[in-house]
N, C-alpha and C positions, 0 to 999 in steps of 0.2 A: 231851853230858849223859848221865848214867846213869839207869837206872830203879830207883833205890833207894826205900825207903819214906819217906825223909825229904823233905818238901816243900822247894822252893827258897824262900828268903826274899828279899823286896825291901824296900828302904827307900823309903817314900813320904811326901810332906809330910802332916802336920807331923812327919816323921821317925818314923813308927811302923813296926813290923815287921808286914808282911802276907804271907800265903802267896802265892806266885806260881803261878797256874794255867798249865797247859801248853796251848798252842794250836797249831794247825797253822801252818806257815810262812806268813807274809803275813796272818795274822789278828791282831786286837787281843787282847792278853792282859792279865791282871791288871786287869780293869775299866778298860781304856784308859790305864793309867798306864805311863809309860816306866820301865823297870827297868835296872839295871846290865847285865844279860845282853842286853837289847835293844840297848843302846848299844854293847856289845862286838861283837855280831853286825853292827851297822850299820858299824862301823869296819872289821871284817874284810872285809865285802862291798865297801865303798868301795875298800879297798886292792886287792882282787882286780880290780875294774873299772878302777882306775887303770892297772894293768899291761897290761890289754887295749887301752887307748887308744893305747898306744905301739907296738902290733904292726900290721904291714901285713895286708891281706886275705890275701895269700899265706902269711904266717906262720901265721895262724889256720887256713887251709886245710890246711897241712902238719901242724899239731897235731891237727886232727880226723882226718886220715888215719892218723897215728901212733897215735892212741887207738882206731882201728878204728871210728870213728863213720861213716865213709864208705868205700865200696869203691874199688878201684884205678881202675875205670872212671869213677866219679863224680869222683874226684880229678882225673883227666886232663881230663875234660870241663870241670870248674869252672876248672881252671888255664888251659885254652885260652880259655874265655870271659873270664877275668880279663885275660889278655894282650891280647885284642882291645879290651877296654874301657879299657885304660891308655894 
Protein backbone atom coordinates (compact mmCIF):
# COMPACT_ATOMS: atom_id res chain seq x y z
CA UNK A 1 0.00 0.00 0.00
CA UNK A 2 1.26 3.45 -0.73
CA UNK A 3 1.13 6.56 1.43
CA UNK A 4 -0.83 8.91 -0.78
CA UNK A 5 -3.28 11.48 0.48
CA UNK A 6 -6.26 9.53 -0.87
CA UNK A 7 -7.91 7.36 1.80
CA UNK A 8 -8.72 3.77 0.98
CA UNK A 9 -12.42 3.07 0.59
CA UNK A 10 -14.21 -0.04 1.83
CA UNK A 11 -17.71 -1.21 1.04
CA UNK A 12 -19.60 -2.13 4.20
CA UNK A 13 -23.20 -3.26 4.72
CA UNK A 14 -25.58 -1.83 3.71
CA UNK A 15 -23.04 -1.22 0.92
CA UNK A 16 -22.05 2.30 1.80
CA UNK A 17 -18.62 3.72 1.09
CA UNK A 18 -16.63 4.34 4.24
CA UNK A 19 -13.02 5.45 4.56
CA UNK A 20 -10.74 2.65 5.73
CA UNK A 21 -8.52 3.57 8.63
CA UNK A 22 -4.98 2.28 8.70
CA UNK A 23 -4.13 0.05 11.63
CA UNK A 24 -1.04 -1.83 12.65
CA UNK A 25 -0.88 -5.44 11.44
CA UNK A 26 -2.99 -7.68 13.62
CA UNK A 27 -5.18 -4.84 14.83
CA UNK A 28 -8.85 -4.34 14.06
CA UNK A 29 -9.34 -1.68 11.39
CA UNK A 30 -12.30 0.21 10.02
CA UNK A 31 -14.43 -0.09 13.16
CA UNK A 32 -14.14 -3.90 13.17
CA UNK A 33 -15.52 -4.38 9.65
CA UNK A 34 -13.87 -6.83 7.28
CA UNK A 35 -12.75 -5.10 4.09
CA UNK A 36 -11.65 -6.37 0.70
CA UNK A 37 -8.07 -5.50 1.62
CA UNK A 38 -8.32 -7.54 4.82
CA UNK A 39 -9.67 -10.49 2.84
CA UNK A 40 -6.88 -10.25 0.25
CA UNK A 41 -4.23 -10.11 2.99
CA UNK A 42 -5.81 -13.16 4.65
CA UNK A 43 -5.73 -15.15 1.41
CA UNK A 44 -2.11 -14.14 0.72
CA UNK A 45 -1.04 -15.17 4.22
CA UNK A 46 -2.98 -18.44 3.99
CA UNK A 47 -1.23 -19.30 0.71
CA UNK A 48 2.15 -18.48 2.23
CA UNK A 49 1.48 -20.76 5.20
CA UNK A 50 0.13 -23.52 2.97
CA UNK A 51 3.49 -23.67 1.20
CA UNK A 52 5.32 -23.95 4.51
CA UNK A 53 3.28 -26.95 5.62
CA UNK A 54 4.74 -29.00 2.77
CA UNK A 55 8.36 -28.26 3.73
CA UNK A 56 10.42 -30.45 6.01
CA UNK A 57 12.15 -29.02 9.05
CA UNK A 58 15.46 -29.41 7.24
CA UNK A 59 14.15 -27.43 4.25
CA UNK A 60 13.09 -24.59 6.55
CA UNK A 61 16.48 -24.71 8.27
CA UNK A 62 18.28 -24.49 4.91
CA UNK A 63 16.14 -21.50 3.91
CA UNK A 64 16.90 -19.69 7.16
CA UNK A 65 20.62 -20.28 6.63
CA UNK A 66 20.43 -19.08 3.02
CA UNK A 67 18.64 -15.90 4.12
CA UNK A 68 21.34 -15.23 6.72
CA UNK A 69 18.93 -15.59 9.64
CA UNK A 70 21.23 -18.11 11.34
CA UNK A 71 25.00 -18.56 11.33
CA UNK A 72 26.92 -21.52 9.95
CA UNK A 73 27.51 -22.79 13.48
CA UNK A 74 23.80 -22.54 14.34
CA UNK A 75 22.92 -24.29 11.09
CA UNK A 76 25.31 -27.18 11.76
CA UNK A 77 24.12 -27.57 15.37
CA UNK A 78 20.42 -27.52 14.42
CA UNK A 79 21.04 -29.91 11.53
CA UNK A 80 22.83 -32.29 13.90
CA UNK A 81 19.98 -32.07 16.44
CA UNK A 82 17.43 -32.66 13.67
CA UNK A 83 19.17 -35.82 12.44
CA UNK A 84 19.27 -37.20 16.01
CA UNK A 85 15.53 -36.57 16.50
CA UNK A 86 14.45 -38.22 13.23
